[in-house]
N, C-alpha and C positions, 0 to 999 in steps of 0.2 A: 422590433426585429423579428422578421418571420424566420419559423425554424421549420424546415422541411423534413420531413420523416424520410429515411434513407429508401431507396428502391430496392426491391428483392433482386437477387441476381437474376437476369434474364437467361432463360434456356437458350442453348444453342440453335441455329437454323442453318442447314447446310443449302448450298444451292438446289441439290436435288429435292430436298423437301420444300422448298420456296416454289420450286417449279411443278412439285406433284399438289400442293394448295393452289396455284394457278390453275391447273389442269382440272382439278375437282371443281371449281368455280364454274370454269368453261362448261363443263359437263351439266352443271345445276341450272346454268343459265340457258343452255340447248332444251333440258327437261322443263324449262319453265319454273322452277322452284326458286330462281332467283330473277330479281328484274335488272334491267342493265344498269340502273344507279346503283344499286346494290353489288354489282360486279364492278364498277368502276370504283366505289369505296373501298372494297376490298383491293383492288388493283392497286390502290393510292397507298393505302397501308402496306401492303406487300413490297412494294418497289419504290417508294418515295419517303415514307415516313420512317423506317426503321434503320437501325445501322446494319452494315454490312455483318453477317453472321449470326445476328442475333433475332430472338423470336418476337420479343416486345417492342412496340413503338408507343413513345409518349408524345401524343400529339393533342393540340385542341381542337375544339370544335371548330373556331375561327380558320385556323390552318387548313383544315380538312374542307371547310367551305370553298377557301380559295383554291385548293388543289382539284378538288372535284368539280368546283363550279356548281354546288347544291345548296339548298335551303338548308337552315340549321334544323327544323324538324325533320328533313328528308336525312340527314346525317344521323338525327337520333334514333329514327324508326329503321334505317339500314343497320346500325351497330346492335341494335336490339335484335333484329332478325339474324344477323351473321352469328350473333351469340347463340342464339335458339339453334339453330343448326349446326353449330359444333366447329365452326370454322374459326371463331376467336374466343377469348376470353377477356371481359373488361376487368380492370383492376381499378377501384376508386381509390385516389390517393387524398390524403389530407395533410394540412399545413397547420401547425399551432403558431398562432400570433400572438405575442406578448406585448401587454399594453399596460397603462398604468392602473388600471383597476384590476387585473389578473391575466389570464390565458383564454385565447378562444381557439376553436378548431373551424376551420373553413376547407372548403374542397378545393384540392389543386387539379392540375391536370390529370386527366385519366390515363392509363395505360392500356395496352390492348396486346394481349399475347396471341400470337396466330398458332393455330393448333395444325401440325402437319397430320395427314391422313395416315391411318396404320397401314402397315404392308399387308399382302395378302397371305404371306406366310404365318402372320400371327392369327390368323381366323382357321377354325378348324374346316378342314378338309370334306369331313364327313358330317352329314347332318345329324343332329341330336337323335331323332327318332329312329335312325338306323344304326346310331352306336350300339355295341353290346359291352358290358363292362364285364370282365371275366375277374372273378376272386383270385387273389394270390394265395392259394392253396395248392398243395400236393395231391388233394383227394382225386382219383381219377374219374370217379363218378361226376365230380362238378364239371372237369374238363371235357369229358364226354358231352355232357349237357350242353356246354357251351360251344362245342364244336357242332352240334346240331342245330342249335340256334344260327350260327352263322351259316349252314348250309342252307336252312330254310329262308332267312334272308336274301341269301345270293340266288336260290330258284325263284323266288318271289321277284326279284330285280330284274331277272332273265325273262320272268313270263309276263313282262309289261306292269308288274308292281302291284298288280292287285293283291296276292298273297301277303305282301309285305305291309300294305296297309289294314288288311284284316287281323293281322298278329296283333 
């Protein structure tokens, strides 16, 4: 009798996040960073293989072959590339098989967790090289130095950026 380890609880995926994943994949396809087959594979995982509201899809290679009309090697290569690009994370699952001489562990159907792109608000709006860290002290001289550095950076940006790069 095989014993299947319980799956980890799947993270939630809203319809807006699913749409953002599809939009990101379309952009990567247009830029040539995804092939059409990899795009179709991600589309199958996103819209045909996962339950509504869940980020994870547990599906076999055979089912993906039928849905995407691709060869097994193309599925394997495509899933590997999608994982490298950060669009999904593959989770290998195991099954413990109890037999007369003991137990054995076999690979079960893998799960694929789709990763929603981060929002723009989580990314810093000012590049790191232009950020000025001001120490939190009441020292007036430190505050004056920080203001001077800000003025220099601002003047450098207004004059074409040459002074900001030289500093």
